[in-house]
C-alpha positions in Angstrom: 22.0 -18.0 5.8 18.9 -20.4 5.9 19.5 -24.1 6.2 16.9 -26.8 6.2 15.8 -28.7 9.3 15.2 -32.5 9.5 11.6 -33.7 10.2 11.4 -37.5 10.1 7.6 -37.5 9.8 7.7 -35.8 6.2 7.1 -37.9 3.1 10.0 -37.8 0.6 8.1 -35.5 -1.6 7.7 -31.9 -0.6 4.8 -29.6 -1.4 4.7 -26.1 -2.5 1.4 -23.6 -2.4 2.5 -21.4 -5.5 0.1 -18.1 -5.8 0.4 -16.4 -9.0 -2.1 -14.5 -10.8 -0.3 -14.7 -14.4 -1.7 -18.2 -15.7 1.2 -18.7 -17.9 3.9 -18.1 -15.2 1.7 -20.1 -12.9 1.8 -23.0 -15.4 5.4 -22.6 -15.8 6.4 -22.7 -12.2 4.2 -25.7 -11.6 5.7 -27.8 -14.3 9.2 -26.7 -13.1 8.5 -27.8 -9.6 6.8 -30.9 -10.6 9.7 -32.0 -12.9 11.7 -31.6 -9.7 9.5 -34.2 -7.7 7.7 -31.3 -5.7 4.0 -31.6 -5.3 2.3 -28.3 -6.2 -1.0 -26.7 -4.9 -1.4 -23.8 -7.5 -3.9 -20.8 -6.5 -4.2 -17.7 -8.7 -5.8 -15.2 -6.1 -5.1 -14.6 -2.4 -8.7 -15.9 -1.6 -8.3 -19.1 -3.2 -4.6 -19.5 -1.3 -6.3 -18.8 1.9 -8.8 -21.5 1.2 -6.0 -24.0 0.3 -4.4 -23.1 3.5 -7.4 -23.7 5.4 -8.0 -27.2 3.7 -4.7 -28.6 2.9 -2.4 -26.4 5.4 -0.7 -29.1 7.3 0.8 -30.7 3.9 2.1 -27.5 2.3 5.9 -27.5 3.1 6.7 -23.9 1.5 5.0 -20.8 0.1 5.9 -19.2 -3.2 3.7 -16.1 -3.6 3.2 -12.9 -5.8 3.0 -9.9 -3.8 0.2 -8.0 -6.0 -2.8 -10.3 -6.5 -6.2 -9.3 -7.9 -8.9 -9.1 -5.3 -8.5 -8.0 -1.6 -5.9 -10.8 -0.3 -2.4 -9.7 -1.4 0.7 -11.8 -1.1 1.7 -10.2 2.1 -1.6 -11.5 3.5 -1.1 -14.9 2.4 2.3 -15.3 4.0 1.3 -14.0 7.1 -1.8 -16.7 7.4 1.1 -19.2 6.2 3.3 -18.2 9.0 0.6 -18.5 11.6 0.1 -22.0 10.9 3.9 -22.7 10.1 6.2 -20.2 11.9 9.5 -21.8 10.7 8.7 -22.8 7.2 10.2 -21.0 3.9 8.4 -18.3 2.3 9.6 -16.8 -1.0 8.0 -13.5 -2.4 8.1 -12.4 -6.0 7.1 -8.9 -7.6 7.6 -6.7 -10.6 7.8 -3.7 -8.3 11.2 -2.1 -8.0 10.5 -0.8 -4.6 8.3 -2.7 -2.4 6.7 -2.2 1.0 8.8 -4.4 3.1 6.1 -6.5 5.2 8.0 -9.6 4.7 7.8 -12.5 7.2 11.1 -13.2 9.1 13.5 -15.5 7.1 11.9 -15.1 3.7 13.4 -14.8 0.3 12.2 -12.1 -2.3 12.7 -12.6 -5.9 12.3 -9.7 -8.4 10.4 -10.4 -11.7 11.1 -11.0 -14.4 13.4 -13.7 -13.1 15.4 -16.5 -14.6 13.7 -20.0 -14.2 17.0 -21.4 -13.2 16.8 -19.1 -10.2 13.5 -20.7 -9.2 14.6 -24.1 -9.9 17.7 -23.4 -7.6 15.2 -22.3 -5.0 12.8 -25.1 -5.4 15.6 -27.3 -5.4 16.9 -25.8 -2.0 13.1 -25.8 -0.7 11.7 -29.3 -1.7 15.0 -31.2 -2.9 16.2 -32.4 0.7 13.7 -35.2 1.8 12.7 -33.9 5.4 13.1 -30.4 4.6 10.0 -29.0 6.2 11.1 -26.1 8.4 13.9 -23.7 7.9 16.1 -22.0 10.8 18.6 -19.2 10.5 21.9 -20.3 10.6 24.3 -18.8 13.0 
């Protein structure tokens, strides 16, 4: 089980980097998170996500990434780069693939597309709903 850890330096609004090449889904996820009070940094390619990480990495509290992205940079690579900067912050992978190559970073979550928006809303609340929830640690 994963639980949020407290960080007194974090502002009350968590932020998420959402990496999704389907523009309609990216807009829906963005709207859903913003309605929940979560700041969203959207990217539609792996290359754009890595640029966002370089420019705004310290303010990104969690990552939601599609695995299969256009271009040379996939979601696995984005998550690896994110975790290099933030080893204990949450990562959520999404994919339509039934059988995926398991290259996920430790402590990550996988959601299968198509997913219910209520599932994502629940994850968004868990990741960003608690002020100070910047890093996750495994319970136990």
